[in-house]
C-alpha angles and dihedrals in degrees: 000000000000091000090062091054089050093049093047092053090047090053092053090049092047091056103033093156096051117136107283092229093056089045090054090047090053093051094048091049093049091049089051091050092050090052093057104027123194118328118269131201088261088072106092098219092044101040098114097052128074115216097174092113089071088063094046102042123074108224120183124207113252114253137186089274089064094064104115129201111290111253116242089227115039110226117241096011109158115216122255097015133118110241146195117210126207120174122191087343096309118120113226102206093171090062096042129090135193132180129243112285092036124100124192116202142176125250093257091056090044094048092053089051100047120006093173094080089059092057111130115255123225121285089257089092111040092176089069090054090048090051093053090047095050104024103153107157146020133083141240120240118204121196111199119232117273092017121136107198104202099185117064119239117227119203109200116198107187128187112191146141094029118176095191138005109298135182133204131188107201126183125202122190122189117193116188114189121218117293091009128133129201144154120215126183113203103199126185117192131178128196107172142096091215117095114247141172128228115187107182135179122194123187125189124189111190113197131218111307091353124142123215127186109192123184118184119193120187114187103149120160115275090252092063134100113212122189118177143176123194121188125190122190116188122197125202113319091355119153130211133187113181132177120188114194123180131174104142139070127061089239121029127174121173126182115196121189125181125186127188102215094176141028125277099027123155126200136179117190117186128175138182125188122189115191135175141162105018100327118145121205120185124182127183117189127187123182114189117201103194100148138052131276096011123149127201131181124188128187119169123174133186129197109194128190136179113355095331123133138206140196128199121184112175125177130181116193120194110191124220120273093018117136137213096009116172116187134158131177129190133178121187125180133191119200115204093182134040087228094059117103132206129187115192130178117172112184140188126199108186122180098165134066100214096078143115109204138159137170139174147154134210131186127184149126129265110298106254091207092055089047092049091049093053092045089052088058090061101265120139120244090252095048093045091050091047092053093049093049092043090053090049091054097040096081091063093055098045095092090058102096100175106099096213093050093045091049091050093050093048091050091053092051091048093049092048092050092050089053093049093048092047092051091045 
Protein backbone atom coordinates (compact mmCIF):
# COMPACT_ATOMS: atom_id res chain seq x y z
CA UNK A 1 0.00 0.00 0.00
CA UNK A 2 2.97 2.30 -0.46
CA UNK A 3 1.21 4.08 -3.30
CA UNK A 4 -1.56 5.20 -0.92
CA UNK A 5 0.99 6.75 1.44
CA UNK A 6 2.55 8.55 -1.50
CA UNK A 7 -0.79 9.80 -2.75
CA UNK A 8 -1.85 10.97 0.71
CA UNK A 9 1.34 13.00 1.12
CA UNK A 10 0.88 14.42 -2.36
CA UNK A 11 -2.65 15.49 -1.44
CA UNK A 12 -1.44 17.33 1.67
CA UNK A 13 1.25 19.06 -0.38
CA UNK A 14 -1.24 19.97 -3.10
CA UNK A 15 -3.47 21.79 -0.58
CA UNK A 16 -0.96 23.22 1.93
CA UNK A 17 -3.32 26.01 3.04
CA UNK A 18 -6.29 23.75 3.74
CA UNK A 19 -8.24 24.39 6.96
CA UNK A 20 -6.18 22.95 9.83
CA UNK A 21 -9.19 21.10 11.29
CA UNK A 22 -9.87 19.27 8.04
CA UNK A 23 -6.15 18.55 7.71
CA UNK A 24 -6.14 17.01 11.19
CA UNK A 25 -9.27 15.02 10.31
CA UNK A 26 -7.54 13.66 7.22
CA UNK A 27 -4.46 12.56 9.17
CA UNK A 28 -6.49 10.82 11.87
CA UNK A 29 -8.54 9.02 9.23
CA UNK A 30 -5.47 7.87 7.32
CA UNK A 31 -3.87 6.57 10.50
CA UNK A 32 -7.05 4.65 11.24
CA UNK A 33 -7.03 3.20 7.74
CA UNK A 34 -3.39 2.12 8.05
CA UNK A 35 -4.18 0.36 11.33
CA UNK A 36 -6.87 -1.81 9.75
CA UNK A 37 -5.78 -2.10 6.11
CA UNK A 38 -8.07 -3.39 3.40
CA UNK A 39 -10.67 -6.03 4.36
CA UNK A 40 -9.73 -9.67 4.06
CA UNK A 41 -11.87 -12.77 3.79
CA UNK A 42 -11.36 -13.32 7.50
CA UNK A 43 -13.64 -10.33 8.15
CA UNK A 44 -17.13 -11.75 8.53
CA UNK A 45 -19.04 -9.03 6.66
CA UNK A 46 -16.47 -8.95 3.84
CA UNK A 47 -15.70 -12.65 3.46
CA UNK A 48 -17.15 -13.14 -0.04
CA UNK A 49 -15.30 -10.27 -1.73
CA UNK A 50 -11.64 -10.10 -2.73
CA UNK A 51 -10.00 -6.68 -2.36
CA UNK A 52 -6.44 -7.75 -3.18
CA UNK A 53 -6.42 -5.71 -6.39
CA UNK A 54 -6.32 -2.52 -4.33
CA UNK A 55 -2.97 -3.65 -2.97
CA UNK A 56 -1.62 -4.66 -6.37
CA UNK A 57 -2.82 -1.77 -8.57
CA UNK A 58 -1.25 1.69 -8.49
CA UNK A 59 -4.04 4.26 -8.50
CA UNK A 60 -3.19 7.95 -8.61
CA UNK A 61 -5.41 10.71 -7.21
CA UNK A 62 -7.05 12.79 -9.91
CA UNK A 63 -5.55 16.29 -10.28
CA UNK A 64 -6.32 19.43 -12.27
CA UNK A 65 -4.30 18.02 -15.18
CA UNK A 66 -6.85 15.21 -15.50
CA UNK A 67 -9.70 17.57 -16.39
CA UNK A 68 -10.64 16.62 -19.98
CA UNK A 69 -12.48 18.66 -22.54
CA UNK A 70 -16.13 19.06 -21.60
CA UNK A 71 -18.34 16.89 -23.84
CA UNK A 72 -20.86 18.73 -25.97
CA UNK A 73 -23.50 16.25 -24.89
CA UNK A 74 -23.31 15.20 -21.23
CA UNK A 75 -23.65 11.40 -20.97
CA UNK A 76 -26.59 10.08 -18.97
CA UNK A 77 -28.38 13.41 -18.66
CA UNK A 78 -32.08 12.80 -17.99
CA UNK A 79 -34.44 15.32 -19.66
CA UNK A 80 -36.21 18.07 -17.71
CA UNK A 81 -34.10 17.82 -14.55
CA UNK A 82 -31.81 20.23 -12.76
CA UNK A 83 -28.32 18.80 -12.62
CA UNK A 84 -24.88 19.03 -11.05
CA UNK A 85 -21.95 17.91 -13.19
CA UNK A 86 -18.63 16.53 -11.93
CA UNK A 87 -16.05 15.18 -14.40
CA UNK A 88 -12.98 13.21 -13.26
CA UNK A 89 -13.60 14.59 -9.79
CA UNK A 90 -13.87 18.26 -10.85
CA UNK A 91 -17.12 20.11 -10.13
CA UNK A 92 -18.34 22.14 -13.12
CA UNK A 93 -20.40 24.85 -11.46
CA UNK A 94 -20.80 26.81 -14.71
CA UNK A 95 -22.66 23.86 -16.27
CA UNK A 96 -24.74 23.02 -13.23
CA UNK A 97 -28.14 24.31 -12.21
CA UNK A 98 -30.22 24.19 -9.04
CA UNK A 99 -33.66 25.57 -8.19
CA UNK A 100 -34.64 28.18 -5.63
CA UNK A 101 -34.54 26.82 -2.08
CA UNK A 102 -31.51 24.64 -2.83
CA UNK A 103 -27.95 25.57 -1.88
CA UNK A 104 -24.87 23.77 -3.17
CA UNK A 105 -21.73 24.14 -1.06
CA UNK A 106 -18.13 22.95 -0.81
CA UNK A 107 -16.83 20.63 1.87
CA UNK A 108 -15.14 23.46 3.79
CA UNK A 109 -18.44 25.34 4.07
CA UNK A 110 -20.23 22.13 4.96
CA UNK A 111 -17.66 21.12 7.58
CA UNK A 112 -17.96 24.46 9.34
CA UNK A 113 -21.77 24.00 9.43
CA UNK A 114 -21.96 20.41 10.67
CA UNK A 115 -18.80 18.61 11.73
CA UNK A 116 -20.72 15.58 13.05
CA UNK A 117 -21.20 14.06 9.61
CA UNK A 118 -17.42 13.92 9.20
CA UNK A 119 -17.01 11.85 12.35
CA UNK A 120 -14.85 8.82 11.70
CA UNK A 121 -16.74 5.54 11.49
CA UNK A 122 -15.58 2.39 13.22
CA UNK A 123 -12.68 0.39 11.85
CA UNK A 124 -15.14 -2.14 10.43
CA UNK A 125 -15.18 -0.19 7.15
CA UNK A 126 -11.68 1.04 6.24
CA UNK A 127 -12.92 2.47 2.93
CA UNK A 128 -14.83 5.11 4.87
CA UNK A 129 -11.63 6.08 6.70
CA UNK A 130 -9.81 6.22 3.37
CA UNK A 131 -12.54 8.45 1.96
CA UNK A 132 -12.25 10.95 4.83
CA UNK A 133 -8.46 10.96 4.47
CA UNK A 134 -8.46 11.54 0.71
CA UNK A 135 -11.82 13.22 0.01
CA UNK A 136 -11.13 15.24 -3.11
CA UNK A 137 -14.49 15.83 -4.78
CA UNK A 138 -18.24 15.92 -4.32
CA UNK A 139 -20.64 18.58 -3.04
CA UNK A 140 -23.20 19.19 -0.32
CA UNK A 141 -26.80 19.95 -1.23
CA UNK A 142 -28.93 21.83 1.29
CA UNK A 143 -32.73 21.90 0.97
CA UNK A 144 -34.19 24.77 2.99
CA UNK A 145 -37.00 24.04 5.48
CA UNK A 146 -40.56 24.07 4.13
CA UNK A 147 -39.35 23.81 0.53
CA UNK A 148 -41.00 21.44 -1.94
CA UNK A 149 -38.56 20.95 -4.81
CA UNK A 150 -40.75 19.82 -7.70
CA UNK A 151 -38.02 19.12 -10.26
CA UNK A 152 -35.55 16.31 -9.43
CA UNK A 153 -31.84 17.10 -9.22
CA UNK A 154 -29.45 14.79 -11.04
CA UNK A 155 -25.83 14.62 -9.88
CA UNK A 156 -23.67 13.21 -12.68
CA UNK A 157 -20.24 11.91 -11.66
CA UNK A 158 -18.39 11.08 -14.87
CA UNK A 159 -15.01 9.37 -15.26
CA UNK A 160 -13.67 9.60 -18.82
CA UNK A 161 -10.58 10.10 -21.04
CA UNK A 162 -8.20 8.59 -18.48
CA UNK A 163 -4.56 8.23 -19.47
CA UNK A 164 -3.62 6.07 -16.46
CA UNK A 165 -5.34 4.40 -13.49
CA UNK A 166 -6.94 7.09 -11.33
CA UNK A 167 -8.86 7.15 -8.07
CA UNK A 168 -11.34 9.60 -6.58
CA UNK A 169 -12.89 9.77 -3.12
CA UNK A 170 -16.06 11.86 -3.45
CA UNK A 171 -18.40 12.84 -0.63
CA UNK A 172 -22.01 13.87 -1.09
CA UNK A 173 -24.05 15.33 1.74
CA UNK A 174 -27.79 15.89 1.45
CA UNK A 175 -29.44 18.06 4.10
CA UNK A 176 -33.24 18.22 4.01
CA UNK A 177 -34.76 20.81 6.32
CA UNK A 178 -37.98 20.14 8.20
CA UNK A 179 -41.15 19.80 6.12
CA UNK A 180 -39.11 19.80 2.89
CA UNK A 181 -39.37 17.42 -0.09
CA UNK A 182 -36.80 16.61 -2.78
CA UNK A 183 -35.66 13.97 -5.27
CA UNK A 184 -31.95 13.53 -5.99
CA UNK A 185 -30.42 11.13 -8.53
CA UNK A 186 -26.81 10.26 -7.73
CA UNK A 187 -25.48 8.95 -11.03
CA UNK A 188 -22.02 7.44 -11.60
CA UNK A 189 -20.91 6.92 -15.21
CA UNK A 190 -17.65 5.59 -16.64
CA UNK A 191 -16.33 5.87 -20.21
CA UNK A 192 -12.75 4.56 -20.19
CA UNK A 193 -10.71 1.46 -20.89
CA UNK A 194 -8.31 2.34 -18.08
CA UNK A 195 -8.93 0.75 -14.68
CA UNK A 196 -9.96 3.23 -12.01
CA UNK A 197 -11.23 3.36 -8.44
CA UNK A 198 -14.16 5.39 -7.09
CA UNK A 199 -14.59 5.32 -3.30
CA UNK A 200 -17.68 7.38 -2.49
CA UNK A 201 -19.52 8.29 0.72
CA UNK A 202 -23.02 9.79 0.71
CA UNK A 203 -24.70 11.08 3.83
CA UNK A 204 -28.36 12.16 4.02
CA UNK A 205 -29.92 13.88 7.02
CA UNK A 206 -33.71 14.04 6.65
CA UNK A 207 -35.35 16.58 8.95
CA UNK A 208 -38.61 16.47 10.88
CA UNK A 209 -41.52 15.60 8.57
CA UNK A 210 -39.24 15.87 5.52
CA UNK A 211 -39.48 13.54 2.51
CA UNK A 212 -36.45 12.38 0.51
CA UNK A 213 -36.49 10.36 -2.69
CA UNK A 214 -32.96 9.13 -3.43
CA UNK A 215 -32.07 7.22 -6.59
CA UNK A 216 -28.51 5.93 -6.98
CA UNK A 217 -27.36 4.69 -10.40
CA UNK A 218 -23.98 2.99 -10.78
CA UNK A 219 -23.02 2.28 -14.40
CA UNK A 220 -19.26 2.52 -14.34
CA UNK A 221 -17.20 0.94 -17.08
CA UNK A 222 -16.40 -2.75 -16.59
CA UNK A 223 -12.76 -1.86 -15.83
CA UNK A 224 -13.78 0.14 -12.74
CA UNK A 225 -13.81 -0.62 -9.04
CA UNK A 226 -16.61 1.14 -7.17
CA UNK A 227 -16.78 1.13 -3.38
CA UNK A 228 -19.59 3.09 -1.74
CA UNK A 229 -21.17 3.91 1.60
CA UNK A 230 -24.60 5.52 1.93
CA UNK A 231 -25.91 6.71 5.31
CA UNK A 232 -29.47 7.83 5.96
CA UNK A 233 -30.51 9.52 9.20
CA UNK A 234 -34.25 10.06 9.64
CA UNK A 235 -35.64 12.51 12.17
CA UNK A 236 -39.18 12.39 13.63
CA UNK A 237 -41.85 11.57 11.02
CA UNK A 238 -39.27 11.68 8.21
CA UNK A 239 -39.85 9.63 5.06
CA UNK A 240 -37.37 8.01 2.68
CA UNK A 241 -37.74 6.23 -0.66
CA UNK A 242 -34.48 4.96 -2.04
CA UNK A 243 -33.65 2.96 -5.16
CA UNK A 244 -30.14 1.61 -5.69
CA UNK A 245 -29.43 0.43 -9.23
CA UNK A 246 -26.07 -1.04 -10.30
CA UNK A 247 -24.96 -2.59 -13.54
CA UNK A 248 -21.36 -1.39 -13.98
CA UNK A 249 -17.92 -1.94 -12.43
CA UNK A 250 -16.01 -5.19 -12.28
CA UNK A 251 -15.99 -4.95 -8.48
CA UNK A 252 -18.80 -3.19 -6.60
CA UNK A 253 -19.28 -3.02 -2.84
CA UNK A 254 -22.01 -0.86 -1.31
CA UNK A 255 -22.68 -0.41 2.40
CA UNK A 256 -26.07 1.12 3.23
CA UNK A 257 -26.91 2.16 6.77
CA UNK A 258 -30.22 3.64 7.88
CA UNK A 259 -30.92 5.00 11.36
CA UNK A 260 -34.28 6.13 12.73
CA UNK A 261 -33.28 9.02 14.98
CA UNK A 262 -36.87 9.95 15.86
CA UNK A 263 -40.29 8.39 16.20
CA UNK A 264 -42.67 7.77 13.30
CA UNK A 265 -40.15 7.41 10.49
CA UNK A 266 -40.85 5.47 7.30
CA UNK A 267 -38.27 4.08 4.89
CA UNK A 268 -38.37 2.06 1.68
CA UNK A 269 -35.07 0.71 0.37
CA UNK A 270 -35.10 -0.99 -3.02
CA UNK A 271 -32.15 -2.31 -4.97
CA UNK A 272 -31.46 -3.97 -8.32
CA UNK A 273 -28.09 -5.41 -9.39
CA UNK A 274 -27.44 -6.58 -12.96
CA UNK A 275 -24.21 -8.54 -13.41
CA UNK A 276 -22.58 -10.40 -16.28
CA UNK A 277 -19.18 -11.77 -17.37
CA UNK A 278 -17.14 -11.94 -14.15
CA UNK A 279 -18.57 -8.94 -12.33
CA UNK A 280 -18.93 -9.12 -8.56
CA UNK A 281 -21.52 -6.99 -6.72
CA UNK A 282 -21.67 -6.98 -2.92
CA UNK A 283 -24.24 -5.05 -0.90
CA UNK A 284 -24.44 -4.80 2.88
CA UNK A 285 -27.57 -3.17 4.34
CA UNK A 286 -28.20 -2.31 8.00
CA UNK A 287 -31.47 -0.77 9.21
CA UNK A 288 -31.40 0.37 12.83
CA UNK A 289 -34.78 0.77 14.56
CA UNK A 290 -33.93 2.71 17.70
CA UNK A 291 -37.17 4.71 18.13
CA UNK A 292 -40.92 4.02 18.29
CA UNK A 293 -43.48 3.59 15.51
CA UNK A 294 -40.96 3.33 12.68
CA UNK A 295 -41.57 1.29 9.52
CA UNK A 296 -38.95 -0.06 7.10
CA UNK A 297 -39.32 -2.07 3.91
CA UNK A 298 -36.40 -3.62 2.01
CA UNK A 299 -36.47 -5.34 -1.36
CA UNK A 300 -33.19 -6.13 -3.12
CA UNK A 301 -33.00 -8.15 -6.32
CA UNK A 302 -30.08 -9.50 -8.34
CA UNK A 303 -30.05 -10.76 -11.93
CA UNK A 304 -26.82 -12.61 -12.58
CA UNK A 305 -25.46 -13.86 -15.90
CA UNK A 306 -22.34 -15.70 -17.09
CA UNK A 307 -19.78 -16.28 -14.29
CA UNK A 308 -20.77 -13.23 -12.30
CA UNK A 309 -21.38 -13.29 -8.56
CA UNK A 310 -23.37 -11.38 -5.99
CA UNK A 311 -23.53 -10.90 -2.23
CA UNK A 312 -26.40 -9.58 -0.14
CA UNK A 313 -26.04 -9.08 3.60
CA UNK A 314 -29.10 -7.49 5.14
CA UNK A 315 -29.54 -6.80 8.82
CA UNK A 316 -32.50 -5.29 10.69
CA UNK A 317 -31.82 -4.27 14.29
CA UNK A 318 -34.70 -3.50 16.66
CA UNK A 319 -33.41 -1.92 19.85
CA UNK A 320 -34.75 -2.74 23.28
CA UNK A 321 -37.80 -0.87 24.65
CA UNK A 322 -38.86 0.34 21.22
CA UNK A 323 -42.56 0.09 20.41
CA UNK A 324 -44.69 -0.52 17.31
CA UNK A 325 -41.79 -1.44 15.01
CA UNK A 326 -42.74 -2.77 11.58
CA UNK A 327 -39.89 -4.07 9.41
CA UNK A 328 -39.66 -6.46 6.50
CA UNK A 329 -36.72 -7.50 4.40
CA UNK A 330 -36.70 -9.49 1.17
CA UNK A 331 -33.95 -10.59 -1.20
CA UNK A 332 -34.77 -12.30 -4.52
CA UNK A 333 -32.18 -13.47 -7.04
CA UNK A 334 -32.45 -14.71 -10.60
CA UNK A 335 -29.60 -16.75 -12.10
CA UNK A 336 -29.36 -16.65 -15.90
CA UNK A 337 -26.41 -19.03 -15.99
CA UNK A 338 -25.51 -22.21 -14.07
CA UNK A 339 -22.06 -20.66 -13.50
CA UNK A 340 -23.45 -17.58 -11.71
CA UNK A 341 -23.11 -17.51 -7.92
CA UNK A 342 -25.15 -15.75 -5.23
CA UNK A 343 -24.47 -15.50 -1.48
CA UNK A 344 -27.35 -14.15 0.63
CA UNK A 345 -27.61 -13.65 4.37
CA UNK A 346 -30.71 -11.81 5.65
CA UNK A 347 -30.62 -11.24 9.43
CA UNK A 348 -32.84 -9.98 12.23
CA UNK A 349 -31.64 -8.78 15.64
CA UNK A 350 -34.70 -8.12 17.80
CA UNK A 351 -34.41 -6.87 21.37
CA UNK A 352 -38.03 -5.78 21.83
CA UNK A 353 -41.36 -7.62 21.95
CA UNK A 354 -43.60 -5.01 20.34
CA UNK A 355 -42.50 -5.71 16.76
CA UNK A 356 -43.74 -7.00 13.43
CA UNK A 357 -40.76 -8.26 11.45
CA UNK A 358 -40.13 -10.62 8.54
CA UNK A 359 -37.23 -11.53 6.31
CA UNK A 360 -36.38 -13.99 3.57
CA UNK A 361 -34.26 -14.78 0.54
CA UNK A 362 -34.82 -16.85 -2.61
CA UNK A 363 -32.44 -17.75 -5.44
CA UNK A 364 -33.30 -19.64 -8.61
CA UNK A 365 -33.27 -19.79 -12.37
CA UNK A 366 -36.00 -18.81 -14.81
CA UNK A 367 -39.05 -21.00 -14.26
CA UNK A 368 -39.11 -23.44 -17.20
CA UNK A 369 -42.89 -23.82 -16.92
CA UNK A 370 -43.42 -20.07 -17.20
CA UNK A 371 -41.05 -20.00 -20.18
CA UNK A 372 -42.86 -22.92 -21.84
CA UNK A 373 -46.24 -21.25 -21.30
CA UNK A 374 -45.11 -18.04 -22.97
CA UNK A 375 -43.47 -19.94 -25.82
CA UNK A 376 -46.74 -21.85 -26.35
CA UNK A 377 -48.43 -18.48 -26.90
CA UNK A 378 -46.18 -17.81 -29.88
CA UNK A 379 -43.42 -15.78 -28.26
CA UNK A 380 -39.81 -16.37 -29.22
CA UNK A 381 -37.33 -17.66 -26.64
CA UNK A 382 -35.68 -14.23 -26.48
CA UNK A 383 -38.93 -12.30 -26.10
CA UNK A 384 -40.31 -14.68 -23.49
CA UNK A 385 -37.07 -14.46 -21.49
CA UNK A 386 -37.09 -10.68 -21.78
CA UNK A 387 -40.64 -10.44 -20.45
CA UNK A 388 -39.93 -12.73 -17.49
CA UNK A 389 -36.81 -10.81 -16.50
CA UNK A 390 -38.53 -7.48 -17.08
CA UNK A 391 -41.38 -8.53 -14.80
CA UNK A 392 -38.85 -9.62 -12.16
CA UNK A 393 -37.16 -6.19 -12.22
CA UNK A 394 -40.35 -4.13 -12.49
CA UNK A 395 -41.19 -4.26 -8.80
CA UNK A 396 -37.99 -2.38 -7.91
CA UNK A 397 -38.80 0.53 -10.21
CA UNK A 398 -42.48 0.97 -9.30
CA UNK A 399 -41.84 3.57 -6.54
CA UNK A 400 -40.13 5.86 -9.10
CA UNK A 401 -42.96 8.20 -10.07
CA UNK A 402 -41.09 10.63 -12.33
CA UNK A 403 -41.80 9.54 -15.92
CA UNK A 404 -38.42 10.59 -17.35
CA UNK A 405 -36.45 8.79 -14.64
CA UNK A 406 -38.58 5.66 -14.87
CA UNK A 407 -38.23 5.59 -18.66
CA UNK A 408 -34.45 5.96 -18.41
CA UNK A 409 -34.17 3.12 -15.91
CA UNK A 410 -36.31 0.78 -17.99
CA UNK A 411 -34.21 1.54 -21.07
CA UNK A 412 -31.02 0.65 -19.20
CA UNK A 413 -32.48 -2.69 -18.09
CA UNK A 414 -33.64 -3.44 -21.64
CA UNK A 415 -30.23 -2.59 -23.14
CA UNK A 416 -28.45 -4.73 -20.56
CA UNK A 417 -30.74 -7.67 -21.25
CA UNK A 418 -30.22 -7.39 -24.99
CA UNK A 419 -26.46 -7.49 -24.43
CA UNK A 420 -26.64 -10.53 -22.17
CA UNK A 421 -28.87 -12.46 -24.57
CA UNK A 422 -26.66 -11.57 -27.53
CA UNK A 423 -23.52 -12.75 -25.72
CA UNK A 424 -25.31 -15.88 -24.59
